[in-house]
C-alpha positions in Angstrom: 58.7 180.8 123.6 59.6 180.4 127.3 61.8 177.2 127.5 60.8 174.6 130.1 63.4 173.4 132.8 66.0 171.2 131.3 66.4 168.0 133.3 68.3 166.3 130.7 69.5 168.1 127.5 68.4 166.7 124.2 71.7 167.4 122.6 74.6 165.2 122.6 77.1 167.7 123.6 74.7 169.2 126.2 73.1 167.0 128.8 71.8 167.5 132.5 70.9 165.6 135.6 69.2 168.9 137.1 66.2 171.0 136.3 66.7 174.3 137.5 65.8 177.7 135.6 67.3 180.9 136.6 67.0 184.4 135.4 69.7 186.8 134.4 69.8 190.3 132.7 71.4 190.9 129.3 73.3 193.9 128.3 70.4 196.3 127.9 68.8 195.3 131.3 66.2 193.0 130.1 65.6 189.7 132.3 65.8 186.6 130.3 65.6 182.9 131.4 68.6 180.8 131.4 68.5 176.9 131.7 71.0 175.5 134.0 72.5 172.2 132.6 75.3 169.9 132.7 77.3 170.3 129.6 80.0 168.0 128.1 82.8 169.2 126.2 85.1 166.1 125.1 85.4 163.9 128.3 85.0 167.1 130.8 81.7 167.4 132.7 80.8 170.9 133.9 77.8 172.6 135.2 76.8 175.7 133.1 74.0 177.4 131.3 72.5 175.7 128.4 74.1 177.3 125.4 70.7 178.2 123.7 71.2 180.8 121.0 70.2 184.2 122.0 67.5 184.8 119.4 65.6 182.1 121.2 65.7 183.6 124.6 62.7 186.2 125.2 61.9 188.4 128.0 60.0 187.0 130.8 58.2 188.1 134.0 60.4 187.2 137.1 58.5 185.4 139.4 59.8 183.8 142.6 58.9 180.0 143.1 60.0 178.0 146.0 60.6 174.4 145.1 61.5 172.0 147.8 64.0 169.0 146.9 61.1 166.7 147.7 59.1 168.0 145.0 62.2 167.9 142.5 62.6 164.2 143.3 59.2 163.5 143.3 59.0 164.4 139.6 61.7 162.1 138.5 60.6 159.4 140.9 57.3 159.0 138.7 59.5 157.3 136.1 59.9 154.2 138.2 57.5 154.3 141.1 53.8 153.8 141.6 51.8 155.8 144.3 49.7 154.1 146.9 46.8 154.3 145.0 48.2 152.9 141.8 50.0 150.2 143.6 47.7 148.4 146.2 49.3 146.4 148.7 47.4 144.3 151.6 46.2 146.9 154.0 47.0 144.1 156.9 50.8 144.4 155.6 51.0 148.0 154.8 48.7 149.9 157.5 48.6 153.5 157.1 51.1 155.4 154.9 53.2 157.7 156.9 53.4 161.1 155.5 56.0 163.9 156.1 53.9 167.1 156.4 56.7 169.3 155.5 56.8 167.6 152.0 53.5 167.0 151.3 51.7 169.9 152.9 49.3 171.8 150.6 49.9 169.4 147.5 46.6 168.8 145.5 45.9 165.4 144.7 43.9 164.3 141.5 41.0 162.1 142.0 41.0 159.0 140.1 38.0 158.4 137.7 35.9 155.4 138.6 34.1 153.7 135.7 31.1 151.7 136.7 28.3 150.1 134.9 25.0 151.8 135.2 21.6 151.3 133.8 22.4 154.1 131.0 25.3 152.1 130.0 24.7 150.0 126.6 24.8 146.2 127.4 28.1 144.9 126.5 26.7 142.1 124.1 24.6 144.6 122.4 27.6 147.0 121.9 29.6 144.2 120.0 26.5 143.7 117.9 25.5 140.3 119.5 22.3 139.0 121.2 22.1 139.3 125.0 21.2 136.1 126.6 19.4 137.8 129.4 16.7 139.3 126.8 14.3 141.7 128.6 15.5 141.2 132.0 18.9 142.6 131.3 19.4 145.8 133.4 21.5 147.6 130.7 20.2 149.6 127.7 19.3 147.5 124.6 18.1 150.5 122.5 21.1 151.2 120.2 19.5 154.3 118.5 18.7 155.9 122.0 22.2 155.0 123.0 24.0 156.6 120.1 21.8 160.0 120.4 22.8 160.2 124.0 26.3 159.5 123.4 29.1 161.9 123.4 30.2 163.0 120.0 33.0 161.1 118.5 36.4 162.4 118.7 37.3 161.7 115.1 36.2 160.1 111.8 39.0 157.4 111.6 39.0 154.5 114.2 42.5 153.1 114.4 41.3 149.5 115.2 39.0 149.5 112.3 41.5 150.7 109.7 44.6 148.5 111.0 42.6 145.2 111.7 39.3 145.6 110.0 37.3 145.2 113.2 36.9 147.3 116.3 36.2 145.2 119.4 34.5 148.2 121.2 31.8 148.5 118.6 29.1 151.1 119.6 31.0 152.2 122.5 34.1 153.2 120.4 34.8 157.0 120.3 35.3 156.7 116.7 32.4 154.6 116.1 31.0 156.3 112.8 33.9 154.8 110.9 32.6 151.3 111.3 28.6 151.8 111.5 26.3 151.7 108.7 22.5 152.2 109.2 23.0 151.8 112.9 24.8 148.6 112.2 28.4 147.4 112.9 30.4 146.4 110.0 33.8 144.6 109.4 36.6 144.9 106.8 36.6 141.1 106.2 39.4 141.2 103.7 41.5 143.3 106.0 40.8 140.9 108.8 41.8 137.9 106.9 45.0 139.6 105.8 46.0 140.9 109.0 44.5 139.0 111.6 43.5 140.1 115.3 46.3 142.0 117.5 48.9 139.5 118.7 49.5 140.8 122.3 50.2 137.7 124.6 50.5 137.2 128.4 46.9 137.6 129.3 45.4 136.3 132.4 43.1 133.2 131.9 39.7 133.5 133.8 39.9 130.0 135.1 43.5 130.7 136.7 42.1 134.0 138.0 39.3 132.1 139.7 41.7 129.5 141.0 44.1 132.2 142.4 41.2 134.2 144.0 40.2 131.2 145.9 43.9 130.2 146.8 43.2 126.9 145.1 46.5 126.9 143.0 49.2 124.5 144.1 52.8 125.0 143.8 54.6 121.7 144.2 58.0 122.4 142.7 58.2 125.5 145.1 57.4 123.4 148.0 60.3 121.2 147.2 62.5 124.2 146.5 61.8 125.8 149.8 62.2 122.7 151.7 65.5 122.1 150.3 66.7 125.6 151.2 65.5 125.0 154.7 67.1 121.7 155.1 70.5 123.5 153.5 70.0 126.1 156.2 69.5 123.5 159.1 72.6 121.6 157.9 74.8 124.8 157.9 73.4 125.8 161.4 73.6 122.3 163.1 76.5 121.0 165.2 77.0 117.3 164.3 79.3 116.7 167.3 76.7 117.5 169.8 74.0 115.9 168.1 75.8 112.5 168.0 76.9 112.8 171.7 73.3 113.4 172.9 71.3 111.0 170.8 71.5 107.7 169.0 69.5 107.1 165.7 68.7 103.5 164.6 67.1 102.9 161.0 65.6 99.7 159.8 64.4 99.2 156.4 62.3 96.4 155.0 61.1 96.0 151.3 58.4 93.7 150.3 56.5 92.9 147.0 52.6 92.3 146.6 51.5 89.7 144.5 50.3 92.4 142.0 54.1 93.6 141.8 53.7 96.6 144.0 56.8 97.3 146.1 56.3 98.4 149.7 59.1 100.0 151.6 58.7 100.2 155.4 61.4 102.5 157.1 61.4 102.4 160.8 63.6 105.2 162.5 64.4 105.1 166.4 65.9 107.9 168.2 67.2 107.8 171.7 68.1 110.8 173.5 70.4 111.4 176.3 67.8 110.7 179.0 67.1 107.4 177.6 63.7 108.1 175.8 63.1 106.5 172.7 61.0 108.0 169.7 60.1 105.7 166.9 58.7 107.0 163.5 57.4 104.8 160.7 57.4 105.8 157.1 55.8 103.7 154.4 56.6 104.3 150.7 54.5 102.4 148.0 55.9 102.1 144.6 53.0 101.6 142.2 55.3 101.4 138.9 57.7 98.4 138.7 59.6 100.2 136.0 61.9 103.1 136.4 60.1 106.3 136.7 61.1 109.8 135.3 62.4 112.2 138.0 62.7 115.9 136.6 65.8 117.6 137.6 66.1 121.4 137.8 68.0 123.3 134.9 71.0 124.9 135.9 71.6 128.5 134.9 74.0 127.4 132.3 71.7 125.1 130.8 68.9 127.1 130.0 68.6 129.4 127.0 70.5 132.5 127.7 69.9 136.2 126.5 72.8 138.0 124.9 73.2 141.1 126.5 76.6 142.0 125.0 76.5 145.4 123.6 72.9 145.8 123.6 70.6 148.6 124.6 68.2 147.8 127.3 65.1 149.9 127.8 64.7 150.0 131.9 61.5 148.6 133.3 60.0 152.1 134.0 56.9 152.0 136.2 54.0 154.0 134.8 55.8 155.1 131.8 57.2 152.0 130.7 53.9 151.1 129.3 53.4 148.7 126.4 52.7 151.7 123.9 56.0 153.4 125.1 57.8 150.3 124.5 56.6 149.9 121.0 58.1 153.5 120.2 61.3 152.6 121.8 61.4 149.6 119.7 60.8 151.4 116.7 63.7 153.9 117.5 66.4 151.3 118.2 65.9 149.7 121.7 67.2 145.9 121.6 65.9 144.6 125.0 62.5 145.7 126.5 61.1 144.7 129.9 57.7 145.2 131.5 56.7 147.4 134.4 57.5 146.4 138.0 54.8 143.8 139.2 54.1 143.0 142.8 54.4 139.2 143.3 51.6 139.0 145.9 49.0 140.9 143.4 50.1 138.4 140.8 49.2 135.7 143.1 46.1 137.1 144.1 45.0 137.2 140.3 44.8 141.0 140.0 43.9 141.7 136.6 45.7 145.2 136.4 49.0 143.6 137.7 48.8 140.8 135.1 48.4 143.5 132.5 52.0 144.7 133.1 53.2 141.4 131.6 51.7 141.8 128.5 54.0 141.6 125.3 53.9 143.0 121.8 55.3 140.9 119.0 57.6 143.7 118.1 59.5 143.0 121.4 61.7 140.3 120.2 63.8 140.1 123.5 61.4 141.0 126.3 61.2 140.2 130.1 59.1 140.8 132.9 60.3 142.4 136.6 58.8 141.0 139.6 59.1 142.4 143.2 58.9 140.6 146.4 60.3 140.2 149.8 60.4 136.6 150.7 61.9 133.4 149.2 58.7 131.4 149.2 56.6 134.1 147.9 58.8 135.0 145.0 59.3 131.0 144.2 55.6 130.8 144.0 55.2 133.7 141.8 57.8 132.2 139.5 56.1 128.9 139.3 53.0 130.4 138.5 54.5 132.1 135.6 55.9 129.0 134.5 52.7 127.1 134.8 51.0 129.5 132.8 53.7 129.3 130.0 54.3 133.1 130.0 55.9 134.2 126.8 59.0 136.0 128.0 62.9 135.6 127.6 64.1 136.3 131.0 62.3 137.3 134.6 64.0 140.0 136.4 64.0 140.6 140.1 63.7 144.3 141.4 66.1 144.7 144.2 66.7 148.3 143.7 63.2 150.3 144.0 63.9 153.0 146.5 60.3 154.1 147.1 59.4 154.0 150.9 56.2 152.2 150.3 58.1 149.2 148.9 61.0 149.4 151.1 59.2 149.6 154.3 57.7 146.1 153.1 61.2 144.4 152.8 60.9 144.6 148.9 63.2 146.5 146.4 66.2 148.0 147.7 65.5 146.7 151.2 66.9 143.3 149.9 70.5 145.0 149.7 70.9 144.6 153.4 69.8 141.0 153.4 72.0 139.2 150.7 70.7 135.7 152.6 67.1 136.5 151.4 68.5 137.6 148.0 70.2 134.0 147.7 67.0 132.2 148.7 65.0 134.2 146.1 67.5 133.6 143.2 68.0 129.8 144.3 64.1 129.1 144.5 63.2 131.1 141.3 66.0 129.4 139.2 65.1 125.9 140.5 61.3 126.3 139.3 62.0 128.4 136.0 63.0 127.3 132.6 63.8 130.7 131.7 67.0 132.7 133.1 66.6 134.9 136.1 68.1 138.4 136.3 68.4 140.9 139.2 68.6 144.9 139.2 70.3 146.2 142.2 71.5 149.4 143.6 75.0 150.2 144.9 73.6 150.1 148.4 71.7 152.0 151.0 73.6 155.1 151.4 77.0 156.7 150.6 78.5 154.8 153.6 77.0 151.6 153.2 78.2 150.2 149.5 77.2 146.8 149.6 76.6 145.6 146.1 80.5 144.4 145.7 80.0 142.2 148.5 77.3 139.7 146.9 77.7 140.4 143.0 80.5 137.9 142.8 78.0 135.3 144.2 74.9 136.0 141.9 76.0 133.5 139.4 76.3 130.7 142.1 72.8 131.7 143.5 71.3 131.3 140.0 71.4 134.8 138.2 72.1 134.9 134.6 72.9 138.6 134.6 72.7 141.8 137.0 72.0 145.3 136.5 73.6 147.9 138.7 72.2 151.3 139.3 75.0 153.5 140.2 73.2 155.4 142.9 72.0 154.5 146.6 68.7 154.3 147.8 69.0 157.6 149.7 70.2 159.1 146.5 67.1 157.9 144.8 67.5 159.8 141.4 69.6 162.8 142.4 73.4 163.4 142.1 75.5 161.6 139.6 75.8 157.7 139.1 78.8 156.3 140.3 80.3 154.8 137.0 83.8 154.0 138.9 81.9 151.9 141.3 80.0 150.2 138.3 83.3 149.4 136.7 84.5 147.9 139.7 81.6 145.4 140.4 81.5 144.7 136.6 85.3 143.2 136.8 84.1 141.2 140.0 81.0 140.0 138.6 81.3 136.4 136.9 78.0 137.1 134.9 77.1 139.8 132.6 76.8 143.2 134.4 74.6 145.8 132.8 75.5 149.6 133.8 72.7 152.0 134.4 72.6 155.4 135.4 73.4 158.9 133.8 73.4 158.0 130.0 72.1 161.1 128.4 73.7 161.0 125.1 75.7 158.7 122.7 79.1 160.1 123.6 78.5 159.0 127.2 77.3 155.6 126.0 80.2 155.0 123.8 82.6 155.9 126.6 80.9 153.6 129.1 81.1 150.6 126.7 84.6 151.1 125.5 86.3 152.2 128.9 84.3 150.0 131.5 83.9 146.2 131.6 80.1 146.4 131.6 78.4 144.0 129.1 75.8 146.6 128.2 73.7 149.7 129.0 70.3 150.1 130.5 68.7 153.4 129.9 65.7 154.9 132.0 64.8 158.4 132.2 66.7 159.8 129.3 64.7 157.5 127.3 61.6 159.2 128.4 63.0 162.7 127.6 64.1 161.5 124.1 63.4 158.0 123.1 65.3 158.8 119.9 68.6 158.3 122.1 68.7 154.7 120.9 69.1 155.7 117.4 71.7 158.3 118.2 73.7 155.9 120.2 73.7 153.2 117.3 74.5 155.5 114.8 76.8 157.7 116.9 75.4 161.1 115.7 73.2 164.0 117.1 69.9 163.7 115.7 68.1 167.1 115.2 65.0 165.8 115.2 62.4 168.0 113.7 59.0 169.1 115.4 57.0 166.8 112.9 58.9 163.9 113.6 58.2 164.3 117.3 54.5 164.9 116.7 54.5 161.7 114.6 55.8 159.8 117.8 52.9 161.3 119.8 50.5 160.2 117.1 52.1 156.9 117.1 51.7 156.6 121.1 48.0 157.5 121.0 47.3 155.0 118.4 49.2 152.4 120.2 47.5 153.4 123.4 44.0 153.1 121.8 45.0 149.5 120.6 46.4 148.8 124.4 43.6 150.4 126.6 40.8 150.6 124.0 39.0 153.2 122.0 35.9 153.3 124.5 35.7 156.3 126.9 37.7 154.6 129.5 40.4 153.6 127.1 40.6 157.0 125.7 40.9 158.8 129.1 43.9 156.5 129.8 45.6 156.9 126.8 45.3 160.7 127.4 46.5 160.2 130.9 49.5 158.4 129.9 50.2 160.6 126.9 50.2 163.7 129.5 52.7 161.8 131.8 55.0 161.3 129.0 54.9 164.9 127.8 55.8 165.9 131.3 59.1 164.6 130.6 59.3 165.4 126.7 58.9 169.0 127.5 62.4 169.0 129.0 64.2 168.4 125.6 65.9 171.5 124.1 66.3 171.0 120.2 69.6 170.7 118.8 69.1 173.4 116.3 68.3 175.9 119.5 71.9 175.2 120.8 75.0 177.3 119.9 77.1 174.0 120.2 
């Protein structure tokens, strides 16, 4: 076979941060493919040819292909970015997306499938075996027999949902419906249903909540108080007490009375006389309808919240697009300790968008789980945090994205744009920490560019602002996912940080992971793209060995992902298409893996 480009080698003794393929000639003059990679010999890191055994290198036709740097970066960016089509932001805020014609000229774009209900679709109630409340006036098909005759042929004889839970929620629409049909009637395995129960995924969006959010009817009282306190603190810092006292005089008179019913009324009259002699009078009346003492809820300090133990743990990065729930389940099976949902936009969560709330879903196998939220302003992020608190979202921590390098995010002041505005980071952390009972963490990069490394300036203050942990990606925004991560800088920042610092970047094998844990001051490691290329890296790190995983074992992982995808996205036509789409996305990274058995060393 002709080997694919090796972006990160699968072998623990061989890994890569580049994905180039060159051609050379052997002694007989035959042209063969050579995989360029980064090899590790002990602690020495050198760029070399992937040491693939000669018997696995076959002659190939030499073709000249020009690959721009932007195209190479785009392939890696897809692990942590969403395109404008996938991540919708308010058009009034975004405007038209600028395009670099030199980078995007001639690139084809796949059109997204749109699924709309038409008169040829089976009624959703009938599809589930229930009765339709609209009766004959329903505009959808009620003839099950005719629908099944016109329906596409089933993909296979076994329905994963029915065989696992005893019930398929997609009924006649299921692409494996023959497994749970008998005489054109849906059947259930009652014994299995009682034994296993329904799927236990949590953090779904309530319809009443969605309605309130769409009507902008949801109130955020704690957020209002938190933001007012921040503004008051800023005003106090910016004001000049000396000049104020010399230019104006304030006189306050307070009178307290009690009504016959025992209700206390407090009248506060404040008179302000300015330098010109003008007097402004303001009267405030406070009515206390409870003679007894009232309970005042005070915010929890970060040290008082239930903390997440990051020490020595393996943390799967919140990978946009690829870090979906089925993939996280695969990584949990293979040894990941901590997982985090895909990046969710605070504005879209506050609008009640179903697609955005789906990113917060959690599977029971994720024993330590967090969600990542991205936003630009303290009030926006604080409102989002209080919304998650009001909905009792089942998470162990909430992470703030301050490292996303994507232009669409950066231009809106989100992601890595926050690195240039530490006061805004302070406001976001302080506000979210005040309204949340869960710990707040933050993920950052080292700076905007090589000349502007700024993370070391504000990392020592993150604990004071309310953060419980910080993840540092050892690259700048302009580097995106190119060049090597700066682990010397990560180590320096970890020694400055009063809270646990998690290192991220260029962890391709267990030797590197062990080296960073033993020779730097980081608390734990976050693994991103390397986990997509070979998710069994978590097992290799924990067992400190090379796993020459067989093709059968790798194929079983693909089957597990497919089954998990059908459970998560559905076994109807739309769900099958989504599962196939995400499976192919994952395979675009899996193909970079070079089996250990093919390597000379």
